[in-house]
C-alpha positions in Angstrom: -11.5 9.0 -10.6 -12.6 6.5 -8.0 -10.6 6.9 -4.8 -9.3 4.1 -2.6 -11.7 3.5 0.2 -11.4 2.0 3.7 -13.9 -0.6 2.6 -11.8 -1.7 -0.4 -8.6 -1.6 1.7 -10.1 -3.8 4.5 -11.5 -6.3 2.1 -14.0 -7.4 4.7 -11.3 -8.7 7.0 -12.1 -6.3 9.9 -15.3 -8.3 10.4 -13.7 -11.7 10.2 -10.7 -10.7 12.4 -12.2 -8.1 14.6 -9.9 -8.9 17.5 -6.9 -7.8 15.3 -8.6 -4.7 13.9 -7.6 -2.1 16.4 -8.0 1.7 16.5 -4.3 1.9 15.6 -4.8 -0.2 12.5 -7.8 1.9 11.5 -5.9 5.2 12.0 -2.9 3.9 10.0 -5.2 2.7 7.2 -7.0 6.0 7.0 -3.6 7.8 6.8 -2.3 5.4 4.2 -5.5 5.7 2.1 -5.2 9.5 2.1 -1.6 9.4 1.0 -2.3 7.0 -1.8 -5.3 8.9 -3.0 -3.3 12.1 -3.1 -0.5 10.3 -5.1 -3.0 9.1 -7.7 -4.7 12.5 -7.9 -1.3 14.1 -8.6 -0.6 11.4 -11.2 -4.0 11.9 -12.8 -4.4 8.1 -12.8 -7.2 6.0 -11.4 -6.3 4.0 -8.2 -6.0 0.3 -9.3 -7.8 -2.4 -7.5 -6.6 -3.5 -4.1 -5.1 -7.0 -4.2 -3.8 -7.0 -0.7 -4.8 -4.4 1.9 -4.9 -4.9 5.7 -3.7 -8.3 6.7 -4.4 -9.7 10.1 -1.6 -12.0 11.3 -3.4 -15.2 10.2 -3.8 -13.9 6.6 -0.3 -12.6 6.5 1.1 -16.0 7.5 -1.1 -17.8 4.9 0.2 -15.5 2.1 3.9 -15.8 3.3 4.2 -12.2 4.3 7.1 -10.9 6.4 6.6 -11.3 10.1 7.0 -7.5 10.3 4.8 -6.7 7.4 3.3 -3.2 7.3 0.2 -4.7 5.9 -0.5 -6.0 9.4 -0.4 -2.5 10.8 -2.5 -0.9 8.1 0.5 0.9 6.6 0.9 -0.9 3.2 -1.2 -1.8 0.2 -0.8 -3.8 -2.9 -2.5 -2.7 -6.1 -3.3 -4.6 -9.2 -0.6 -3.9 -11.9 -0.5 -6.8 -14.3 1.1 -4.7 -17.1 3.4 -2.7 -14.8 2.1 0.5 -15.9 1.3 1.8 -12.4 4.9 1.1 -11.2 6.4 2.8 -14.3 4.2 5.9 -13.9 5.2 6.2 -10.2 8.9 5.6 -11.0 8.7 8.4 -13.6 7.6 10.8 -10.8 9.7 9.7 -7.9 9.5 13.0 -6.0 5.7 12.4 -5.5 6.6 9.4 -3.3 8.5 11.8 -1.0 5.8 14.5 -1.3 3.1 12.1 0.0 5.3 10.2 2.5 5.2 6.9 0.6 7.5 4.2 -0.4 7.2 1.8 -3.4 8.7 -1.7 -3.4 11.2 -2.3 -6.3 9.1 -3.0 -9.4 11.2 -6.1 -10.2 10.2 -7.6 -6.9 6.4 -7.2 -7.4 5.3 -9.0 -10.6 1.6 -8.2 -11.2 1.2 -5.7 -8.4 2.4 -2.4 -7.0 3.3 -2.2 -3.3 3.0 1.2 -1.6 3.5 1.9 2.1 4.0 4.6 4.6 6.6 2.8 6.6 9.2 4.5 8.7 12.7 4.2 7.1 15.9 6.2 7.1 15.5 8.9 4.5 16.9 8.1 1.1 17.2 10.0 -2.2 15.0 7.5 -3.9 11.9 6.0 -2.2 11.9 2.8 -4.2 13.3 -0.1 -2.1 14.3 -3.7 -2.4 12.6 -6.0 0.1 
């Protein structure tokens, strides 16, 4: 299986927006990537293509992202999921989200992609949230 890489996650944006690409963003991204890769190893499923990784503020504004988007901090990723199979697979194994310190946005809110993040939220029984 091909793991998620920092290069794929950054999508070249670290070069175009170098003033926004801080050491904290890089550390957060590396932490997120490790968690996501471990999740997909446990699921025995390839990591889908990144549709939105790190977003500097200008990109986040262009795509209509939240002003507090975890993408801007390197703590969230959207993965291609046109058929919804990735979200279904993760939802069938919800304990893995907790095991790897991840959260998934509600599948009904993400048509065509799967949003995963390592945000800080109050602990809940289920780590699938509505935006």
